[in-house]
All heavy atoms as an XYZ file, in Angstrom:
982
protein
N     121.126     96.966    114.200
C     120.423     97.562    115.387
C     119.519     98.630    114.845
O     118.562     98.994    115.538
C     121.386     98.249    116.280
N     119.785     99.347    113.744
C     118.980    100.465    113.312
C     117.519     99.921    112.893
O     116.578    100.713    112.947
C     119.610    101.121    112.034
C     119.702    100.157    110.853
N     120.665     99.280    110.643
C     118.889     99.978    109.815
C     120.479     98.635    109.594
N     119.386     98.941    109.000
N     117.404     98.739    112.595
C     116.084     98.246    112.181
C     115.113     98.160    113.405
O     113.853     97.933    113.155
C     116.209     96.873    111.465
C     116.879     97.030    110.139
C     116.886     95.675    109.403
N     117.418     95.908    108.060
C     118.742     95.721    107.753
N     119.556     95.506    108.669
N     119.109     95.970    106.508
N     115.591     98.287    114.621
C     114.708     98.209    115.750
C     113.948     99.469    115.970
O     113.035     99.518    116.745
C     115.492     97.838    117.004
O     116.365     98.874    117.264
C     116.216     96.586    116.937
N     114.313    100.570    115.277
C     113.604    101.816    115.446
C     112.972    102.342    114.247
O     112.478    103.523    114.183
C     114.568    102.905    116.041
C     115.090    102.579    117.399
C     115.687    103.173    114.991
N     112.761    101.545    113.206
C     112.069    102.053    111.967
C     110.978    101.053    111.590
O     110.936     99.994    112.012
C     113.146    102.113    110.789
C     114.196    103.151    111.090
C     113.809    100.817    110.518
N     110.050    101.676    110.872
C     108.897    100.878    110.471
C     109.158     99.942    109.300
O     110.251     99.967    108.723
C     107.727    101.871    110.085
O     108.132    102.582    108.995
N     108.262     99.188    108.934
C     108.275     98.212    107.823
C     108.603     98.893    106.577
O     108.149    100.053    106.355
C     107.014     97.381    107.765
C     107.043     96.334    106.655
N     107.764     95.286    106.761
C     106.430     96.422    105.445
C     107.550     94.577    105.623
N     106.793     95.195    104.869
N     109.404     98.283    105.747
C     109.617     98.809    104.341
C     110.782     99.820    104.299
O     110.958    100.516    103.318
N     111.609     99.832    105.300
C     112.726    100.784    105.433
C     114.006    100.133    104.897
O     114.241     98.935    105.133
C     112.919    101.258    106.850
C     111.689    101.985    107.402
C     114.101    102.228    106.995
C     111.318    103.174    106.552
N     114.787    100.962    104.198
C     116.067    100.433    103.688
C     117.150    101.093    104.446
O     116.938    102.169    105.017
C     116.216    100.709    102.231
O     115.149    100.109    101.441
N     118.368    100.536    104.410
C     119.499    101.079    105.112
C     120.700    101.118    104.094
O     120.922    100.159    103.367
C     119.968    100.386    106.355
C     121.247    100.830    106.938
C     121.145    101.988    107.626
C     122.470    100.194    106.698
C     122.406    102.495    108.194
C     123.565    100.638    107.247
C     123.599    101.868    108.024
N     121.430    102.218    104.100
C     122.638    102.362    103.356
C     123.662    103.129    104.115
O     123.369    104.024    104.850
C     122.401    103.207    102.059
O     123.571    103.684    101.542
N     124.908    102.676    104.175
C     125.945    103.321    104.957
C     126.079    104.832    104.558
O     126.252    105.695    105.343
C     127.271    102.662    104.802
C     127.340    101.322    105.535
O     126.736    101.244    106.619
N     128.168    100.395    105.152
N     125.902    105.075    103.247
C     126.040    106.471    102.824
C     124.901    107.333    102.990
O     124.975    108.577    103.142
C     126.415    106.451    101.201
N     123.687    106.750    103.094
C     122.508    107.523    103.122
C     121.673    107.402    104.464
O     120.685    108.069    104.735
C     121.475    107.213    101.923
C     122.179    107.508    100.680
C     123.021    106.810     99.930
C     122.268    108.833     99.982
N     123.603    107.397     98.805
C     123.015    108.729     98.827
C     121.603    110.074    100.152
C     123.307    109.714     98.001
C     121.877    111.096     99.352
C     122.712    110.944     98.243
N     122.077    106.433    105.308
C     121.282    106.153    106.439
C     120.078    105.293    106.208
O     120.073    104.393    105.385
N     118.964    105.649    106.921
C     117.721    104.859    106.715
C     116.826    105.728    105.903
O     116.770    106.883    105.916
C     117.000    104.450    108.052
C     117.822    103.583    108.845
C     116.638    105.767    108.864
N     115.984    105.112    105.052
C     115.059    105.734    104.159
C     114.181    104.730    103.484
O     114.154    103.615    103.893
N     113.456    105.205    102.548
C     112.494    104.343    101.881
C     112.453    104.550    100.354
O     112.709    105.654     99.933
C     111.064    104.771    102.411
O     110.046    104.186    101.549
N     112.255    103.519     99.618
C     112.212    103.726     98.135
C     110.950    104.543     97.674
O     111.000    105.019     96.534
C     112.100    102.266     97.599
C     111.593    101.444     98.749
C     112.021    102.150    100.003
N     110.070    104.779     98.639
C     108.907    105.662     98.169
C     109.012    107.072     98.754
O     108.094    107.862     98.708
C     107.546    104.972     98.616
C     107.331    103.702     97.948
C     107.425    104.819    100.090
N     110.110    107.457     99.284
C     110.324    108.789     99.901
C     109.613    109.137    101.213
O     109.660    110.242    101.567
N     108.989    108.175    101.800
C     108.281    108.396    103.103
C     108.651    107.276    103.980
O     108.713    106.137    103.636
C     106.744    108.459    102.967
C     106.280    109.563    101.975
C     104.720    109.574    101.846
O     104.100    108.701    102.447
O     104.242    110.461    101.183
N     108.784    107.636    105.314
C     109.157    106.634    106.257
C     108.838    107.123    107.672
O     108.726    108.338    107.935
C     110.615    106.090    106.187
C     111.657    107.147    106.283
C     112.260    107.392    107.576
C     112.081    107.824    105.292
C     113.228    108.334    107.744
C     113.132    108.769    105.352
C     113.665    108.995    106.554
N     108.702    106.154    108.653
C     108.391    106.610    110.108
C     109.548    105.968    110.923
O     110.070    104.904    110.668
C     107.166    105.950    110.505
C     105.892    106.468    109.712
O     105.924    107.647    109.433
O     104.971    105.686    109.532
N     109.926    106.769    111.854
C     110.857    106.332    112.954
C     110.139    106.251    114.260
O     109.482    107.215    114.659
C     112.016    107.298    113.058
C     112.823    107.676    111.777
C     113.865    108.724    112.070
C     113.594    106.337    111.364
N     110.225    105.249    114.945
C     109.641    104.875    116.220
C     110.648    105.506    117.230
O     111.774    105.018    117.356
C     109.211    103.521    116.524
C     108.327    102.965    115.477
C     108.690    101.852    114.690
C     107.039    103.587    115.324
C     107.837    101.444    113.768
C     106.134    103.070    114.349
C     106.546    101.955    113.552
N     110.260    106.530    118.104
C     111.118    107.196    119.012
C     110.633    106.799    120.389
O     109.566    107.217    120.867
C     111.094    108.664    118.755
C     112.076    109.384    119.685
C     111.374    109.005    117.299
N     111.521    106.235    121.221
C     111.195    105.821    122.576
C     111.230    107.090    123.557
O     112.185    107.091    124.388
C     112.237    104.795    122.828
C     113.435    105.140    122.141
C     112.881    105.656    120.823
N     110.378    107.891    123.483
C     110.324    109.107    124.289
C     109.170    108.982    125.312
O     108.102    108.553    124.956
C     110.023    110.423    123.541
C     109.756    111.509    124.467
C     111.216    110.632    122.580
N     109.421    109.037    126.660
C     108.510    108.994    127.638
C     107.679    110.285    127.706
O     108.291    111.334    127.744
C     109.159    108.691    129.052
C     108.069    108.678    130.179
C     109.918    107.468    129.021
N     106.419    110.225    127.690
C     105.507    111.399    127.815
C     105.935    112.240    128.988
O     105.973    111.678    130.111
C     104.111    110.942    127.780
C     104.215    109.567    127.117
C     105.545    109.009    127.560
N     106.093    113.529    128.821
C     106.465    114.381    129.995
C     105.954    115.808    129.623
O     105.744    116.204    128.492
C     107.969    114.311    130.172
C     108.359    114.862    131.486
O     107.516    115.263    132.351
O     109.600    114.753    131.867
N     105.933    116.614    130.721
C     105.485    117.972    130.465
C     106.713    118.954    130.404
O     106.833    119.910    131.000
C     104.737    118.468    131.842
C     103.357    117.874    131.832
C     102.597    118.490    133.048
N     101.204    118.101    132.993
C     100.592    117.131    133.476
N     101.329    116.207    134.131
N      99.269    116.816    133.303
N     107.568    118.562    129.355
C     108.683    119.463    129.059
C     108.696    119.645    127.462
O     108.256    118.872    126.705
C     109.960    118.776    129.394
C     110.031    118.590    130.987
C     110.184    117.458    128.755
N     109.277    120.820    127.112
C     109.435    121.212    125.716
C     110.742    120.434    125.314
O     111.792    120.508    126.082
C     109.625    122.643    125.480
C     108.392    123.465    125.695
O     107.205    122.833    125.643
O     108.441    124.656    126.117
N     110.774    119.826    124.150
C     112.006    119.149    123.720
C     112.391    119.755    122.340
O     111.618    120.457    121.724
C     111.694    117.677    123.516
C     111.307    116.848    124.727
C     110.950    115.423    124.244
C     112.429    116.803    125.668
N     113.611    119.460    122.035
C     114.155    119.901    120.764
C     114.690    118.583    120.119
O     115.460    117.812    120.714
C     115.317    120.814    120.964
C     115.996    121.306    119.741
C     117.115    122.176    119.972
N     117.848    122.626    118.768
C     119.002    123.037    118.699
N     119.748    123.118    119.778
N     119.638    123.402    117.567
N     114.371    118.450    118.877
C     114.814    117.334    118.086
C     115.672    117.824    116.966
O     115.334    118.713    116.282
C     113.721    116.420    117.583
N     116.741    117.154    116.639
C     117.636    117.468    115.473
C     117.794    116.135    114.795
O     118.369    115.166    115.217
C     119.049    117.911    116.008
C     118.984    119.306    116.686
C     120.332    119.793    117.043
O     121.073    119.113    117.682
N     120.744    120.981    116.490
N     117.400    116.170    113.508
C     117.472    115.017    112.618
C     118.497    115.300    111.565
O     118.283    116.323    110.753
C     116.054    114.703    111.952
C     116.030    113.470    111.057
C     116.261    112.217    111.812
C     114.667    113.449    110.332
N     119.526    114.607    111.458
C     120.577    114.751    110.419
C     120.123    113.913    109.286
O     119.829    112.716    109.341
C     121.912    114.295    110.914
C     123.033    114.580    109.897
C     124.410    114.282    110.518
C     125.464    114.555    109.597
N     126.869    114.208    110.172
N     119.927    114.633    108.095
C     119.447    113.986    106.937
C     120.491    114.102    105.789
O     121.263    114.999    105.807
C     118.133    114.564    106.458
C     117.055    114.295    107.534
C     118.212    115.986    106.170
N     120.326    113.240    104.825
C     121.109    113.353    103.620
C     120.153    113.394    102.475
O     119.538    112.411    102.139
C     122.246    112.302    103.341
C     123.041    112.561    102.087
C     124.226    111.697    102.051
N     124.959    111.981    100.835
C     125.786    111.210    100.236
N     126.053    109.985    100.732
N     126.333    111.612     99.132
N     119.882    114.613    101.861
C     118.948    114.720    100.724
C     119.365    114.020     99.425
O     120.616    113.900     99.194
C     118.898    116.166    100.482
C     119.508    116.830    101.631
C     120.442    115.885    102.202
N     118.502    113.397     98.712
C     118.742    112.786     97.468
C     118.336    113.936     96.486
O     117.178    114.007     96.065
C     117.975    111.445     97.233
C     118.274    110.943     95.791
C     118.329    110.486     98.335
N     119.331    114.894     96.242
C     118.918    116.021     95.477
C     120.093    116.580     94.751
O     121.205    116.307     95.081
C     118.377    117.056     96.414
N     119.873    117.336     93.612
C     120.809    118.000     92.894
C     120.173    119.367     92.496
O     119.017    119.544     92.773
C     121.157    117.333     91.479
O     119.969    117.389     90.712
C     121.589    115.854     91.679
N     120.906    120.304     91.976
C     120.368    121.569     91.694
C     119.183    121.440     90.577
O     118.205    122.252     90.582
C     121.470    122.398     90.987
C     122.679    121.884     91.657
C     122.387    120.402     91.880
N     119.174    120.411     89.740
C     118.228    120.217     88.807
C     117.071    119.285     89.256
O     115.987    119.173     88.576
C     118.777    119.584     87.541
C     119.814    120.417     86.839
N     119.486    121.698     86.303
C     121.110    120.357     86.764
C     120.578    122.228     85.834
N     121.627    121.418     86.025
N     117.266    118.677     90.454
C     116.254    117.806     91.006
C     116.177    118.038     92.563
O     116.639    117.242     93.312
C     116.487    116.362     90.666
N     115.663    119.196     93.025
C     115.590    119.524     94.440
C     114.562    118.614     95.086
O     113.757    117.954     94.476
C     115.258    120.952     94.555
C     114.514    121.213     93.260
C     115.103    120.331     92.190
N     114.709    118.522     96.514
C     113.737    117.741     97.248
C     113.316    118.566     98.356
O     114.076    119.318     99.050
C     114.445    116.395     97.652
C     115.507    116.595     98.695
C     113.353    115.542     98.350
N     112.021    118.495     98.670
C     111.412    119.068     99.896
C     110.907    118.002    100.683
O     110.465    116.890    100.287
C     110.321    120.015     99.474
O     110.706    121.040     98.770
N     110.847    118.262    102.071
C     110.307    117.339    103.015
C     109.653    118.032    104.127
O     109.984    119.105    104.499
C     111.418    116.418    103.471
N     108.674    117.240    104.719
C     107.969    117.761    105.855
C     108.219    116.646    106.976
O     108.285    115.465    106.708
C     106.505    117.995    105.692
C     106.272    119.097    104.662
C     104.742    119.314    104.468
O     104.010    118.316    104.317
O     104.303    120.519    104.434
N     108.204    117.125    108.229
C     108.508    116.225    109.301
C     107.240    116.342    110.375
O     106.922    117.521    110.715
C     109.811    116.620    110.002
C     110.949    116.521    109.031
C     111.188    117.688    108.298
C     111.686    115.422    108.866
C     112.192    117.650    107.305
C     112.622    115.341    107.850
C     113.028    116.517    107.161
N     106.813    115.195    110.830
C     105.605    115.114    111.630
C     105.959    114.345    112.923
O     106.551    113.274    112.899
C     104.498    114.524    110.975
C     104.010    115.264    109.709
C     104.590    115.027    108.496
C     103.083    116.235    109.830
C     104.223    115.764    107.376
C     102.599    116.990    108.699
C     103.241    116.736    107.520
N     105.498    114.767    114.082
C     105.679    114.142    115.395
C     104.245    113.708    115.755
O     103.382    114.513    116.068
C     106.234    115.012    116.431
C     106.518    114.407    117.774
C     105.783    114.343    118.786
C     107.712    113.795    118.125
N     106.404    113.642    119.828
C     107.600    113.328    119.422
C     108.900    113.575    117.411
C     108.630    112.638    120.049
C     109.936    112.900    118.084
C     109.723    112.433    119.438
N     103.922    112.419    115.636
C     102.613    111.836    115.998
C     101.480    112.599    115.197
O     100.500    112.873    115.689
C     102.330    111.759    117.437
C     103.046    110.552    118.125
O     103.738    109.863    117.474
N     102.809    110.523    119.460
N     101.781    112.982    113.966
C     100.856    113.645    113.104
C     100.872    115.269    113.131
O     100.260    115.799    112.235
N     101.615    115.760    114.035
C     101.757    117.224    114.130
C     103.001    117.627    113.366
O     104.008    117.226    113.654
C     101.813    117.735    115.616
C     100.569    117.748    116.275
C      99.567    118.616    116.259
C     100.033    116.650    117.206
N      98.451    118.282    117.046
C      98.769    116.999    117.604
C     100.614    115.472    117.603
C      97.993    116.194    118.492
C      99.877    114.707    118.428
C      98.589    115.082    118.908
N     102.805    118.634    112.504
C     103.955    119.078    111.607
C     104.878    119.853    112.566
O     104.464    120.824    113.155
C     103.458    119.952    110.448
C     104.531    120.372    109.601
C     104.025    121.177    108.421
C     105.135    121.703    107.539
N     104.642    122.454    106.433
N     106.085    119.430    112.539
C     107.150    120.022    113.521
C     108.345    120.536    112.614
O     109.278    121.149    113.291
C     107.663    119.066    114.525
C     106.477    118.819    115.554
C     108.198    117.786    113.994
N     108.379    120.330    111.353
C     109.497    120.872    110.626
C     109.345    120.686    109.069
O     108.439    119.942    108.645
N     110.185    121.328    108.305
C     110.261    121.146    106.952
C     111.657    121.608    106.352
O     112.338    122.277    107.083
C     109.115    121.985    106.261
C     109.197    123.505    106.452
C     108.041    124.230    105.852
O     106.898    123.700    105.840
N     108.291    125.513    105.588
N     111.869    121.242    105.137
C     113.139    121.617    104.573
C     113.109    121.490    103.106
O     112.275    120.761    102.557
N     114.044    122.094    102.370
C     114.154    121.961    100.988
C     115.682    122.012    100.705
O     116.322    122.874    101.176
C     113.438    123.162    100.241
S     113.449    123.044     98.489
N     116.086    121.143     99.756
C     117.549    121.013     99.409
C     117.788    120.855     98.027
O     116.922    120.282     97.297
C     118.125    119.765    100.217
C     117.996    119.903    101.732
C     118.813    120.522    102.518
C     116.832    119.364    102.441
N     118.251    120.387    103.893
C     117.131    119.695    103.821
C     115.734    118.680    102.147
C     116.261    119.355    104.835
C     114.813    118.341    103.230
C     115.071    118.558    104.489
N     118.885    121.376     97.536
C     119.346    121.140     96.140
C     120.630    120.554     95.924
O     121.299    120.808     94.953
C     119.180    122.585     95.415
C     120.186    123.532     95.887
O     120.942    123.148     96.785
O     120.262    124.704     95.315
N     121.090    119.870     96.932
C     122.350    119.133     96.913
C     122.249    117.856     97.854
O     121.199    117.743     98.568
C     123.493    120.011     97.303
C     123.354    120.581     98.724
O     123.319    119.751     99.703
N     123.288    121.807     98.870
N     123.229    117.010     97.792
C     123.199    115.800     98.688
C     124.056    115.922     99.796
O     124.403    114.836    100.478
C     123.580    114.569     97.783
C     125.090    114.647     97.357
O     125.585    115.669     97.112
O     125.710    113.532     97.291
N     124.388    117.129    100.348
C     125.236    117.265    101.526
C     124.358    117.063    102.801
O     123.206    117.458    102.840
C     125.797    118.701    101.566
C     126.695    119.008    100.389
C     127.250    120.464    100.504
C     127.917    118.104    100.440
N     124.936    116.343    103.813
C     124.130    116.227    105.080
C     123.709    117.533    105.614
O     124.419    118.571    105.557
C     125.174    115.501    105.970
C     126.137    114.723    104.995
C     126.186    115.717    103.860
N     122.488    117.571    106.129
C     121.940    118.759    106.780
C     121.242    118.410    108.021
O     120.873    117.162    108.329
C     120.971    119.380    105.767
N     120.984    119.392    108.904
C     120.303    119.169    110.095
C     118.975    119.904    110.124
O     118.833    121.018    109.826
C     121.130    119.609    111.318
C     120.296    119.507    112.660
C     122.457    118.767    111.430
N     117.942    119.167    110.500
C     116.555    119.689    110.598
C     116.328    119.874    112.077
O     116.300    118.893    112.830
C     115.516    118.871    109.897
C     114.118    119.361    110.151
C     115.765    118.514    108.459
N     116.113    121.130    112.458
C     115.813    121.423    113.946
C     114.342    121.442    114.101
O     113.607    122.139    113.279
C     116.370    122.804    114.316
C     117.851    122.760    114.529
O     118.312    121.840    115.224
O     118.575    123.568    114.054
N     113.839    120.842    115.119
C     112.406    120.707    115.330
C     112.087    120.970    116.836
O     112.709    120.391    117.649
C     111.870    119.290    114.942
C     112.055    118.878    113.525
S     111.702    117.224    113.133
C     113.270    116.587    113.494
N     111.183    121.879    117.088
C     110.725    122.115    118.454
C     109.547    121.198    118.719
O     108.604    121.180    117.908
C     110.385    123.625    118.659
C     111.593    124.467    118.653
O     112.609    124.101    119.284
N     111.547    125.675    118.025
N     109.610    120.610    119.847
C     108.462    119.615    120.216
C     107.863    120.192    121.558
O     108.347    119.993    122.706
C     109.006    118.216    120.484
C     109.833    117.647    119.361
C     110.415    116.342    119.701
C     109.017    117.513    117.956
N     106.767    120.996    121.397
C     106.176    121.574    122.635
C     105.662    120.493    123.532
O     105.305    119.360    123.168
C     105.020    122.386    121.990
C     105.315    122.578    120.593
C     106.159    121.383    120.148
N     105.674    120.768    124.856
C     105.165    119.858    125.893
C     103.833    119.213    125.575
O     103.639    118.096    125.871
C     105.227    120.677    127.270
N     102.905    120.063    125.026
C     101.499    119.418    124.719
C     101.621    118.341    123.767
O     100.822    117.441    123.776
C     100.564    120.539    124.325
C     100.863    121.258    123.122
O     102.107    121.466    122.827
O      99.986    121.686    122.374
N     102.591    118.414    122.770
C     102.761    117.319    121.852
C     103.514    116.152    122.500
O     103.173    114.972    122.337
C     103.512    117.828    120.573
C     102.630    118.773    119.861
C     103.950    116.696    119.720
C     103.349    119.446    118.619
N     104.535    116.539    123.248
C     105.281    115.437    123.990
C     104.376    114.583    124.899
O     104.469    113.417    124.994
C     106.449    116.019    124.771
C     107.243    114.954    125.476
C     107.466    116.705    123.693
N     103.462    115.324    125.590
C     102.652    114.610    126.519
C     101.736    113.572    125.718
O     101.323    112.592    126.412
C     101.663    115.651    127.167
C     102.326    116.395    128.343
S     102.862    115.262    129.600
C     101.353    114.501    130.197
N     101.484    113.810    124.505
C     100.571    112.782    123.737
C     101.407    111.730    123.146
O     100.895    110.908    122.372
C      99.820    113.636    122.630
C      98.930    114.681    123.221
C      98.357    115.488    122.112
N      97.623    116.656    122.636
C      97.173    117.653    121.957
N      97.309    117.630    120.688
N      96.589    118.663    122.625
N     102.702    111.706    123.372
C     103.622    110.778    122.740
C     103.789    109.594    123.652
O     103.707    109.699    124.832
C     105.050    111.389    122.488
O     104.885    112.565    121.682
N     104.027    108.427    123.074
C     104.341    107.235    123.953
C     103.756    106.034    123.391
O     102.566    105.735    123.704
N     104.417    105.352    122.485
C     105.667    105.759    121.842
C     105.363    106.803    120.760
O     104.321    106.806    120.232
C     106.212    104.379    121.271
C     104.962    103.631    121.045
C     103.991    104.017    122.088
N     106.424    107.592    120.464
C     106.286    108.532    119.535
C     106.704    108.012    118.118
O     107.557    107.201    118.044
C     107.089    109.799    119.817
N     106.138    108.764    117.123
C     106.516    108.411    115.740
C     106.931    109.643    115.006
O     106.082    110.576    114.985
C     105.327    107.703    114.980
C     105.712    107.533    113.505
C     104.951    106.444    115.629
N     108.124    109.712    114.399
C     108.577    110.882    113.708
C     108.462    110.365    112.226
O     109.108    109.423    111.806
C     110.040    111.197    114.035
C     110.675    112.255    113.168
C     109.927    113.606    113.341
C     112.108    112.454    113.468
N     107.533    111.086    111.488
C     107.338    110.759    110.178
C     108.045    111.706    109.182
O     108.022    112.928    109.471
C     105.804    110.838    109.840
O     105.132    109.887    110.597
N     108.578    111.285    108.158
C     109.372    111.994    107.141
C     108.675    111.760    105.822
O     108.428    110.604    105.441
C     110.780    111.529    107.030
C     111.473    112.297    105.941
C     111.493    111.691    108.353
N     108.226    112.870    105.225
C     107.439    112.870    103.983
C     108.081    113.743    102.919
O     108.092    114.888    103.092
C     106.022    113.284    104.174
C     105.205    112.542    105.265
C     104.815    111.149    104.874
N     104.197    110.406    105.860
C     104.776    109.401    106.548
N     106.081    109.118    106.356
N     104.169    108.779    107.510
N     108.813    113.082    101.962
C     109.411    113.973    100.910
C     108.581    113.990     99.699
O     107.697    113.113     99.478
C     110.830    113.400    100.585
O     110.739    112.305     99.796
N     108.881    114.896     98.741
C     108.159    115.038     97.531
C     108.847    114.400     96.319
O     108.573    114.685     95.252
C     107.841    116.446     97.274
C     109.159    117.288     97.004
O     110.254    116.739     97.060
O     109.018    118.552     96.598
N     109.822    113.545     96.595
C     110.605    112.957     95.547
C     110.675    111.474     95.612
O     110.717    110.873     96.677
C     112.037    113.490     95.572
O     112.827    112.863     94.552
N     110.591    110.805     94.418
C     110.752    109.370     94.376
C     112.083    109.038     93.708
O     112.289    107.835     93.392
C     109.647    108.814     93.583
C     108.205    108.862     94.164
C     107.131    108.294     93.261
C     108.149    108.253     95.510
N     112.964    110.057     93.471
C     114.242    109.714     92.909
C     115.227    109.192     93.902
O     115.361    109.632     95.016
C     114.785    111.031     92.282
C     113.920    111.644     91.127
C     114.526    112.949     90.740
C     113.799    110.693     90.019
N     116.021    108.164     93.418
C     117.052    107.705     94.243
C     118.399    108.000     93.879
O     118.581    108.645     92.802
C     116.924    106.136     94.316
C     117.101    105.408     93.000
O     118.155    105.680     92.315
N     116.083    104.612     92.594
N     119.514    107.769     94.653
C     120.847    108.205     94.233
C     121.297    107.743     92.945
O     122.002    108.523     92.193
C     121.714    107.691     95.404
C     120.797    107.666     96.580
C     119.453    107.260     96.054
N     120.991    106.468     92.550
C     121.408    105.961     91.224
C     120.852    106.764     90.110
O     121.523    107.097     89.230
C     120.974    104.518     91.151
O     121.614    103.715     92.272
C     121.378    103.910     89.888
N     119.594    107.022     90.217
C     118.890    107.820     89.174
C     119.442    109.213     89.006
O     119.424    109.752     87.886
C     117.312    107.955     89.449
C     116.637    106.577     89.390
C     115.181    106.600     89.842
O     115.023    107.284     90.957
O     114.391    105.966     89.234
N     119.947    109.816     90.046
C     120.567    111.192     90.065
C     122.035    111.189     89.847
O     122.696    112.169     89.837
C     120.167    111.923     91.300
C     118.720    112.321     91.467
C     118.463    113.117     92.724
C     118.282    113.232     90.212
N     122.675    110.027     89.712
C     124.089    109.846     89.559
C     124.870    110.168     90.807
O     126.017    110.643     90.758
N     124.257    109.991     92.006
C     124.908    110.257     93.214
C     125.533    109.034     93.997
O     126.161    109.210     94.993
C     123.857    110.920     94.226
C     123.350    112.263     93.705
C     122.161    112.718     94.693
C     124.283    113.339     93.564
N     125.339    107.894     93.350
C     125.922    106.690     93.985
C     125.070    105.516     93.627
O     124.037    105.585     92.838
N     125.504    104.205     94.079
C     124.812    103.053     93.631
C     123.570    102.659     94.505
O     122.867    101.722     94.118
C     125.913    102.021     94.032
C     126.694    102.623     95.204
C     126.603    104.043     94.891
N     123.180    103.491     95.389
C     121.920    103.140     96.178
C     120.708    103.413     95.358
O     120.485    104.523     94.922
C     121.938    103.968     97.564
O     123.082    103.680     98.293
C     120.705    103.545     98.392
N     119.791    102.404     95.300
C     118.518    102.543     94.605
C     117.413    102.183     95.435
O     116.252    102.027     94.971
C     118.529    101.798     93.271
C     118.607    100.230     93.501
O     118.651     99.789     94.603
N     118.756     99.542     92.484
N     117.604    102.072     96.755
C     116.509    101.707     97.650
C     116.103    102.851     98.598
O     115.234    102.647     99.447
C     116.973    100.478     98.565
O     118.148    100.918     99.249
C     117.163     99.345     97.681
N     116.678    104.066     98.425
C     116.259    105.178     99.248
C     115.951    106.323     98.297
O     116.764    106.790     97.520
C     117.366    105.531    100.288
C     117.599    104.492    101.241
C     117.151    106.956    100.937
C     118.729    104.702    102.200
N     114.812    106.938     98.456
C     114.332    108.104     97.643
C     114.100    109.295     98.510
O     113.663    109.111     99.683
C     113.111    107.600     96.866
N     114.228    110.401     97.951
C     113.899    111.664     98.675
C     115.033    112.127     99.620
O     115.662    113.075     99.356
N     115.168    111.419    100.731
C     116.312    111.651    101.689
C     116.388    110.449    102.624
O     115.553    109.702    102.832
C     116.108    112.917    102.438
C     114.882    113.163    103.252
C     114.941    112.612    104.611
C     114.649    114.698    103.342
N     117.555    110.470    103.179
C     117.810    109.350    104.147
C     118.112    110.037    105.540
O     118.570    111.270    105.610
N     117.831    109.418    106.663
C     118.099    109.849    107.954
C     119.368    109.246    108.544
O     119.384    108.107    108.585
C     116.851    109.614    108.917
N     120.209    110.095    109.033
C     121.520    109.608    109.423
C     121.575    109.540    110.976
O     122.271    108.671    111.559
C     122.634    110.519    108.925
C     122.761    110.585    107.341
C     123.804    111.706    106.998
C     123.300    109.242    106.875
N     120.964    110.468    111.681
C     121.106    110.564    113.107
C     119.916    111.343    113.639
O     119.497    112.276    113.036
C     122.454    111.272    113.500
C     122.802    111.038    114.882
O     122.366    110.147    115.548
O     123.632    112.017    115.366
N     119.514    111.047    114.951
C     118.457    111.730    115.585
C     118.917    112.030    116.977
O     119.323    111.072    117.762
C     117.249    111.038    115.567
C     115.986    111.543    116.379
C     115.561    112.855    115.727
C     114.820    110.577    116.412
N     118.876    113.296    117.413
C     119.195    113.691    118.793
C     117.981    114.422    119.403
O     117.400    115.312    118.712
C     120.450    114.654    118.846
C     121.666    113.990    118.209
C     120.647    115.138    120.272
C     122.810    114.906    117.995
N     117.581    113.967    120.554
C     116.411    114.610    121.212
C     116.844    114.986    122.593
O     117.482    114.217    123.401
C     115.219    113.703    121.325
C     114.759    113.325    119.854
C     114.132    114.274    122.086
C     113.689    112.433    119.816
N     116.559    116.186    123.084
C     116.884    116.715    124.369
C     116.001    117.875    124.808
O     115.108    118.299    124.004
N     116.192    118.386    126.029
C     115.385    119.527    126.524
C     115.597    120.759    125.573
O     116.762    120.950    125.114
C     115.919    119.756    127.837
C     116.654    118.613    128.293
C     117.131    117.907    127.014
N     114.540    121.492    125.264
C     114.695    122.644    124.562
C     115.239    123.796    125.418
O     114.823    123.987    126.511
C     113.302    123.062    124.013
C     113.537    124.315    123.034
C     112.218    124.583    122.338
N     111.248    125.213    123.244
C     110.003    125.461    122.904
N     109.544    124.940    121.812
N     109.247    125.940    123.711
N     116.326    124.362    124.970
C     117.031    125.446    125.722
C     116.158    126.679    125.527
O     115.549    127.015    124.543
C     118.427    125.685    125.138
C     119.287    124.479    125.224
C     120.606    124.587    124.532
O     120.852    125.711    124.005
O     121.317    123.689    124.448
N     116.041    127.400    126.697
C     115.272    128.626    126.725
C     116.054    129.817    126.227
O     117.189    129.939    126.479
C     114.801    128.936    128.201
C     113.937    130.160    128.164
C     113.992    127.709    128.647
C-alpha cells in the first residue's frame, strides 16, 4: 500500500521506511486545497553516524518548509508549518525530501539495506496548525 503514495524509483524497507538510493524522493499527499494553515510531521530515520552526518531539506510543492541535520540513525520528527497560501496551491500536493548524502545503511554498517540513502520516511501526519 505504501507504493500508492510515492513516486517512481522509491524503495521500501521495514527498518527505514520509504526512501531512494539517490537520497531524494517525493511523496504524493492527498490534501484538498483549503484556506487553513496546516502542520505536517514527518517521522524520518536518518542514514547517519557521527562520522557521516546527513542534512535534508523538505519542500511542499517547491516551497521549502523544513530542514534537519542528524548524526545518528535514531528516528526523528521533522515539524513543518504549511501556511494557507501554500496549501491553497496544493492539489495534489508533493512533499519532496532532498538529502545531501548518497550513503546507505550497508555502507555505514547500520544494517543490510542498500536501496535507501540519506534518510527514510516512516510516517506522515498532517492536521490543522494549532494556534
